[in-house]
C-alpha positions as a Python dict, from the first residue, in 0.01 Angstrom:
ca = {
    (1, 'M'): (0, 0, 0),
    (2, 'S'): (-339, 155, 64),
    (3, 'I'): (-436, 164, -303),
    (4, 'P'): (-805, 92, -357),
    (5, 'L'): (-843, -263, -488),
    (6, 'K'): (-1070, -137, -764),
    (7, 'D'): (-803, 109, -884),
    (8, 'L'): (-535, -159, -866),
    (9, 'L'): (-735, -399, -1080),
    (10, 'E'): (-888, -146, -1320),
    (11, 'K'): (-595, 92, -1373),
    (12, 'H'): (-288, -125, -1322),
    (13, 'C'): (-393, -483, -1404),
    (14, 'G'): (-604, -450, -1716),
    (15, 'G'): (-945, -458, -1550),
    (16, 'I'): (-1203, -729, -1505),
    (17, 'R'): (-1301, -938, -1808),
    (18, 'G'): (-1645, -802, -1899),
    (19, 'G'): (-1604, -489, -1684),
    (20, 'W'): (-1613, -416, -1312),
    (21, 'N'): (-1978, -521, -1279),
    (22, 'N'): (-1878, -870, -1395),
    (23, 'L'): (-1660, -914, -1083),
    (24, 'M'): (-1785, -1181, -844),
    (25, 'A'): (-1509, -1203, -582),
    (26, 'V'): (-1141, -1154, -508),
    (27, 'I'): (-898, -1346, -292),
    (28, 'P'): (-672, -1053, -200),
    (29, 'G'): (-366, -1226, -54),
    (30, 'G'): (-325, -1561, -221),
    (31, 'S'): (-517, -1880, -156),
    (32, 'S'): (-459, -1870, 219),
    (33, 'T'): (-669, -1555, 269),
    (34, 'P'): (-1050, -1540, 279),
    (35, 'V'): (-1252, -1439, -26),
    (36, 'L'): (-1398, -1090, -59),
    (37, 'P'): (-1731, -1052, -241),
    (38, 'K'): (-1764, -772, -496),
    (39, 'S'): (-1959, -557, -249),
    (40, 'I'): (-1647, -530, -34),
    (41, 'C'): (-1410, -503, -333),
    (42, 'D'): (-1585, -185, -449),
    (43, 'N'): (-1431, 23, -169),
    (44, 'I'): (-1159, -177, 9),
    (45, 'L'): (-802, -53, 37),
    (46, 'M'): (-519, -298, -18),
    (47, 'D'): (-345, -268, 316),
    (48, 'F'): (-309, -483, 627),
    (49, 'D'): (-557, -295, 846),
    (50, 'S'): (-834, -257, 587),
    (51, 'L'): (-822, -624, 491),
    (52, 'K'): (-808, -732, 854),
    (53, 'D'): (-1119, -520, 921),
    (54, 'V'): (-1311, -735, 669),
    (55, 'Q'): (-1172, -1063, 807),
    (56, 'S'): (-928, -1119, 521),
    (57, 'G'): (-562, -1037, 477),
    (58, 'L'): (-284, -924, 249),
    (59, 'G'): (-100, -1255, 278),
    (60, 'T'): (133, -1296, -19),
    (61, 'A'): (-59, -1025, -208),
    (62, 'A'): (-111, -1275, -491),
    (63, 'I'): (-455, -1149, -596),
    (64, 'I'): (-695, -1408, -735),
    (65, 'V'): (-978, -1248, -932),
    (66, 'M'): (-1299, -1435, -1008),
    (67, 'D'): (-1556, -1298, -1248),
    (68, 'K'): (-1916, -1414, -1274),
    (69, 'T'): (-1820, -1701, -1503),
    (70, 'T'): (-1623, -1863, -1218),
    (71, 'D'): (-1776, -2161, -1044),
    (72, 'I'): (-1677, -2059, -690),
    (73, 'V'): (-1761, -2401, -548),
    (74, 'A'): (-1525, -2563, -801),
    (75, 'A'): (-1259, -2301, -723),
    (76, 'I'): (-1278, -2364, -348),
    (77, 'S'): (-1286, -2738, -414),
    (78, 'R'): (-966, -2708, -615),
    (79, 'L'): (-798, -2501, -342),
    (80, 'S'): (-911, -2756, -83),
    (81, 'A'): (-756, -3037, -287),
    (82, 'F'): (-433, -2836, -314),
    (83, 'Y'): (-414, -2792, 64),
    (84, 'K'): (-492, -3160, 118),
    (85, 'H'): (-208, -3257, -114),
    (86, 'E'): (38, -3003, 26),
    (87, 'S'): (-33, -3058, 396),
    (88, 'C'): (281, -3160, 583),
    (89, 'G'): (63, -3357, 822),
    (90, 'Q'): (233, -3237, 1139),
    (91, 'C'): (-70, -3082, 1305),
    (92, 'T'): (-389, -3282, 1355),
    (93, 'P'): (-636, -3013, 1236),
    (94, 'C'): (-450, -2981, 908),
    (95, 'R'): (-375, -3351, 862),
    (96, 'E'): (-737, -3451, 927),
    (97, 'G'): (-918, -3134, 830),
    (98, 'T'): (-774, -3078, 483),
    (99, 'G'): (-884, -3423, 369),
    (100, 'W'): (-1226, -3383, 531),
    (101, 'L'): (-1279, -3043, 367),
    (102, 'A'): (-1149, -3153, 27),
    (103, 'N'): (-1382, -3456, 26),
    (104, 'M'): (-1679, -3244, 130),
    (105, 'M'): (-1607, -2977, -131),
    (106, 'Q'): (-1577, -3249, -396),
    (107, 'R'): (-1927, -3367, -301),
    (108, 'F'): (-2058, -3009, -330),
    (109, 'E'): (-1891, -2968, -668),
    (110, 'N'): (-2039, -3296, -793),
    (111, 'G'): (-2387, -3219, -658),
    (112, 'A'): (-2369, -3511, -415),
    (113, 'A'): (-2358, -3318, -86),
    (114, 'Q'): (-2642, -3334, 163),
    (115, 'P'): (-2812, -3009, 277),
    (116, 'R'): (-2694, -3069, 636),
    (117, 'E'): (-2332, -3047, 513),
    (118, 'I'): (-2370, -2675, 447),
    (119, 'D'): (-2372, -2609, 822),
    (120, 'M'): (-2071, -2836, 865),
    (121, 'L'): (-1864, -2588, 666),
    (122, 'D'): (-1898, -2341, 953),
    (123, 'V'): (-1605, -2482, 1150),
    (124, 'K'): (-1379, -2183, 1099),
    (125, 'Q'): (-1387, -2072, 1464),
    (126, 'S'): (-1262, -2405, 1596),
    (127, 'L'): (-976, -2413, 1347),
    (128, 'E'): (-884, -2046, 1361),
    (129, 'A'): (-626, -2071, 1639),
    (130, 'E'): (-491, -2397, 1502),
    (131, 'N'): (-432, -2366, 1135),
    (132, 'V'): (-391, -2086, 880),
    (133, 'A'): (-430, -2312, 576),
    (134, 'M'): (-770, -2450, 676),
    (135, 'K'): (-933, -2133, 802),
    (136, 'S'): (-868, -1952, 475),
    (137, 'L'): (-1078, -2201, 281),
    (138, 'L'): (-1381, -2180, 507),
    (139, 'I'): (-1539, -1873, 354),
    (140, 'F'): (-1903, -1969, 345),
}
């Protein structure tokens, strides 16, 4: 706990492919925690309070590292499809929202989304109290 993310990745995990400057983003606590851009990763500590302060979390601590070769839209689209498939369907926001988000992200990935759909991704606040799975994917 409280190890700098940069030290964890560079000293204990073999580093970033292509070096630290090739880092694009990190999901610090598994797929159900919001993405951190490199600018935050440079100085963040891996502990509950520090990650909460940047609106993310430690979650399962399953760190997902994305370098600059990662298509982040495709990555979020894939995570959205996972949550759609794995939704138990008991709560309405998850049952309806995971499918809605997965379909929208698929359109973004395929280049078929409309510009107005970008603003539609900003629904995090309305889902925040309802559903952990959905809010983690709404990082834009």
